[in-house]
Every structure is written in C-alpha cells, then in structure tokens.
C-alpha positions, 0 to 999 in steps of 0.5 A, a space after each residue: 473558086 476555080 480558074 480556067 485552064 487557060 489562065 492557070 499560068 498567069 500571075 495572080 494576087 494570091 500565093 497558093 502552093 502549087 506543088 511539093 517537088 524534090 523536098 520543096 514547096 513551090 508557089 504559084 509565082 514560081 510556077 509562073 516564072 518557070 513556065 515563062 522561062 521555058 516558053 521564052 526558050 521554046 518560042 525561039 524554036 522552029 518545031 511545032 509539035 513536042 512530045 512530053 514524058 516526065 517522071 515527075 509531075 511538076 516539070 511536066 506541068 511547067 513544060 506542058 504550059 510552056 509549050 502551050 504558051 509558046 504556040 506548040 502542040 503537045 503530044 502526051 506519050 503513054 511511055 518512054 520506050 524507044 519504039 514510042 519515041 520513033 513513032 512520035 518522031 515520025 509524026 514530026 514531034 520533038 522529044 522533051 523530058 525523060 527519054 533514056 532510050 531515045 535519040 535527039 531529045 531536046 534539052 531545054 536550057 533556061 535560067 534566071 537571066 532569060 528575059 521573061 516571056 509575056 504570058 497571056 490567056 490561052 485560047 481554049 478553042 485552039 490550044 491542043 493536046 494529043 494523047 498518043 495511045 493504042 487503038 482497037 485497030 492494033 496501031 498507035 492512035 493519036 487522040 486530039 483534045 482541045 483545051 476547052 474539052 479538058 477545061 469542061 472536064 476539070 470544071 465538072 470534077 470540081 462541081 462534083 467533088 470540090 467542096 468535099 476535097 476543100 484544100 486537100 493535097 493530091 497524091 498519086 500512085 498513077 502517072 500523069 502521062 495518061 488522061 486520068 492522071 493528067 486530069 486528077 493529079 495535074 490539071 484539076 489541082 492547078 485549076 482549083 488551087 490545090 497542091 499536088 505532089 510531083 512524085 508518083 509514089 511507088 506504093 501505098 505505104 510510100 504515099 501515106 508516109 508523105 500524106 502529112 496534110 489533108 490529102 486524097 489518093 489518086 489510085 488504080 485498081 491494080 494498087 488497090 487490089 494489093 491492099 490487105 489486112 496488113 496495110 496501114 488502114 489507120 493512115 488510109 482512113 485519114 484520107 478524105 477520098 480515094 479515087 480509082 480509075 484506069 480499069 475496072 475495080 473488082 467487087 471483091 476488092 472494093 468489099 475488102 477495102 470497105 470491110 477493112 475500114 474506109 468507105 471513102 472510095 470513088 470509082 471513075 469510068 471513062 477513056 482517053 477518047 471519051 473523057 470521064 463518063 460516070 462514077 460510082 461508090 462501089 459496094 454502096 452502088 454497083 450501078 454507074 452514075 453519069 456525069 452531068 450532061 452525059 448522054 448514052 443512046 443505044 445504037 445496036 444491041 449492047 452498043 451505045 453512043 456517047 454525047 458529052 460536054 467533053 466532045 465536040 457538039 456535033 460528035 457522038 462516040 461509039 463506046 467499046 464497052 457493053 452497057 445496060 441502061 436502067 430507067 433512072 439513067 444509071 447503067 451497068 458495065 458488061 465488059 469490052 467489045 474490042 480487043 483492047 485490055 488493061 494490064 495494071 492500068 496499062 492499055 494494050 492492044 492484043 492485036 498489036 501484041 500478036 502482030 509483033 510476035 508474028 514478026 518472029 521467024 519462030 512464031 507461026 500463029 498466036 492468040 493473046 488473052 488477058 488473065 485475071 489471077 492474083 495479078 492481071 497478066 497476058 497469056 500467049 497461046 503460040 504455034 511455033 514454026 519448025 525453027 521455033 520448035 527446034 529452039 524450044 527443045 534446044 534452049 528449054 522453055 524459060 530461055 526460049 521465052 526470054 528470046 521471044 520477049 527480047 524484041 518486044 521490049 522495044 515496043 511495049 512496057 515490060 508489065 504488059 508482055 506475056 507472063 504465061 505461055 502455052 506452046 502448041 502445034 495448032 491453036 485449039 478450036 471449038 467445034 464451031 471453029 472458035 478459039 477454045 478458051 475453056 481449054 486455054 484457061 483450064 491449062 493456064 489455071 493448073 498450079 505448078 505446085 500440083 501439076 507438071 510444067 507444060 513445055 509443049 502440046 501436040 494435039 490432033 483429033 483424039 490424040 494429045 502429046 504433052 511434053 512435061 517437066 516434072 519439077 522438084 517443087 511438086 508437093 507429091 515428092 514431099 516424104 515420098 521418099 525423104 532420101 530418094 523422092 519418086 512420083 507416086 503412081 496415083 499422081 500419074 493416074 490423076 494427071 491422066 484424068 486431069 488432062 483427059 477432062 481438059 482436052 476431051 471434055 470428059 463428063 462421063 462417070 469413071 468406072 475403073 483402071 485397066 492394064 496399068 503398069 508402072 515400069 520405071 520410076 519418075 524422079 524430080 526434074 525428069 522430062 517426059 511425054 504424056 501420050 493420051 488417046 481418047 476412044 469415045 466408042 469404048 469409053 477408054 482413055 489410053 495413056 503412056 508416060 514415055 521418054 525417047 527410049 522407054 515407057 515409064 507407065 501406061 494403061 487405060 482409064 475406063 469411063 461409062 459409055 452413054 447409050 
C-alpha cells in the first residue's frame, strides 16, 4: 500500500512510525501535528518562496510539507554556503533551516498552543519544488518539479523494489538536499509507510551501528569506494539492499563489494532534471535497464533524448551523457558530454569554478579537470599573472594555494575545490590546439614519494624550466647517507628522462649519456630549477639542475634519431 505524496501529511487510521529522530521514534500522528503547526505559522507569512536547508531529514520533511500545505513554493538548496544563500535571496526566497553563514534566516516559531491548521490534500499539478543546482552553462540553475512528477517517481520505485523492502528502515549516508536523497530517504519512505532515520550518517560504521531493525542503505559511490577487507561485512550482509546513485560506481568497486560478501547492490542512474532513468545490479549486469515507460531516442551521434513519466508529456530532455542503445532496450553509459562533473557525489560545473578563479588578479588562465585517483578530486592547471607568479615565489606553493582557495570557499563546498594544482606560464596544448591532457595527467600522476614537488613550469617550444622542491620524504634519501642524506646522481638522470618523456613525448630508444657532470650535491629541501632542452635533429636532451647562483649537475641524454 502506497500513499500519494499529496496525502502524506493527512491524518490516517493507522499509526506507523515515520522517523527515528534524536533518539525518539516519531509517529505519523506526530508528523501530521508538526506539519500543521508549522503550516499555521507559515500561512501568516507574506513570502511565497522558501529555501530549505536542514542537516536532519525529519525537520526537513516537516518544513517541506508545511510549506506545501501553506501554499509556498519550496526551493531545495544543494548546500548552505553564504554565496548560495545570497543567490537564493536574489530569487526572492526566504531562508529556513540551518544557514550558519547567511543573514536574515527565518526562525519558525510554533508550539502546542497554536491552533491546528486544517490540512487538506495537496494539488499534485500545482504544488511545486525547485531544485537549485549548477547547470552545464556554469551558472546556478533552477529546476522546477511539480508534485505529480515526484509522485510518479515514488510510485515507480515502490513498484520496482517495494515488495523486497517490505517494512525495512531507510538509513542514509547521503543528503536529502539532492534529488536522490530527497526521493530515497524522505519521500519514498513517507509514501510507503517505512521509517527513515533523520540523521545522515557520516560513515558506514556509524550507519551499521544504528541498523538495529531490518534496514537498507542509501549510499553514494564515494562511500562504497572506501569499503575494504576491514569493513564490517557481517553487518553489511544483513542489509536487505544497498542503493547507490549520484555518480558512477566503478566496476572494480562493485566487484570488490560483490567478492567480499554482498550481492544486494543496486545502482540507479538519473539526474536532477530527468529523475530516475535506469538501474542495474553491477557485476551481474553492466548494462542499464530503464524504468517502466522511459524512452530513449537518438537525436545525433551518441546524443539521446529522454521521454519519461517524470517529465511533462510534451517534453523531451536531451541527456548530457553519451549512451549506446542495445536491441533489448538496455544501454551502456559512455561518459559525459558536458563539463559538469561529480566530486564525492557533489555536482560541480568546471566552467563555473574556472570563472570564479579568473576573478582573481593572480590568475590569467585556468583549466580544471576531474581526477580519479584513490579519491575523486579536482585539479587546476593555472596560468599566473606577473603578480601571481611573484606571490607564488614569495609565499611558497602551499601558502599561495591557500590564498587562491580562500575566496572560493564562499562559492563552493570545500570538497569540490581543487586539491591538485599545476602552475604554468601557458596552458599546454597539443599540435591541434587542444588542451594536452596527456601531459597534464602525466604530471598529476607523479608520486611525491619518488618525484620532486613541482612548484612552477615554464614551457616554450623545445625548452622547459621546472621549479622544483626536493622534499626530504623522497625514498632516495633513505640510507644515502644515514647521517648526511644527498640525492643520488642516478636519480637526477632518471628525473631528466621522466620529464623529457612527458614534455617532449620521447619514444626513441635511449643510447647513452654524454658530458654528465655532478658539480654540487643536492640535499633535502633544496629548491632547484631543472632546465631541459630537446634537440630533435640530434636526438639530444640537454639538462641542467641549477640554483640562481650555480649549477649542481648537467649533461646530455642521447636518443636514437630515426631516419
């Protein structure tokens, strides 16, 4: 039995538990009472649009339905940063909930003495929710959803998995402030009569410690990625299902989860604009299975249009992902077509981030990209102004990065800010004038255990100058020598070849060394410049490790010249 979303805050004969909130089981009657009190207060307020942000799901659900029942439009904020608050206020929204960095936050005051507000069924057509998220244009985007769209999606979820979930409790490590969390941990449980936990758990261990009843886990790929052999698999296997959405789950992660003990993993694909599109059980099936009534039609090469029961009947949506349709209706996902990425399931417009960085007097050009290492992160390849380069050299790289990131904290959540930085005199380009991602990814892949810390790169045709910090933690200093560590000469030559291959794409066989001289030792924490010059006609790579006053080592690496 499922209740339409329009009726979820109406009194009913049964008395299901709605939520576990701050150590208490809250019943449907208590939920209805709380909604009525808040709606009574809001009905006396002139504002028509309310932006909600709550850390806990129960007060969020109360205020969501109170706003709807008092005729307000709800704006769902993806975060509670100061810049987001300002943008929402510029849209005419009154802020409600947890906004520690914002001004003029509405304080909802109600108590048991307030007269009960008469709650009647909501109008599915005209009750509205606005998702405030970043669009592919680089600017914040308002996505309008009528209640009927959300209602159709909740009914589809119940049709697909309701029988297997039965009376399981919904526990989550994702926020309800995004469409996935909103549907899976608030609206679907409310409509199906399942209890949801108000708290968003910070880790799988915390969630599992509170899974005392039959439960399912609403997770993200970033959290599942961190599961390993030491995770509490006995407790994980007791869950009736794990849902994952908000980003792609890497196949190796799904295989690890499968091998370590649970086959109860379901991945859901969709977006804020589209709602749910398809699902799969990874490992068992790499192809995506569309939800009922979902239709995908190719509009151009690898670009597809979606029609869905969660969209207006006369509307089709062009997807920003590349798809390959199969004859049985299933499809493969082939990656993004736009520059919106997800970092730990936080949606980020790379264009918007670049535009924000360019507001600094220290930055002339910038190119941001998503890196998928042990943890997904953003890297920024940055061309500095003269002022920026002077400050980099004056402050040092770490302090300079901190200065660059400071104004970004008012605009973005910290987790999506660049964690990797490459400072250059120009953006590296291929011979076709495209960003040289092979070089960028090569530089970012260098381990600080075996490679020096790159402070700045100046590249000009066949010449490169690299400002390097020789960190004391390099493995080459271990035992060389115990009381007076110095950098081995063979390591210096290896670095020359390493950077030569990166910057000049050297593929010729190495022949020999010429005129190599080690003039002065290199010690931990030395700051050096490595000068490289490639002579393709002779096959010679010239190098010189220098400080402003002297040369430490120099020589040539000779490569075979192809006829």
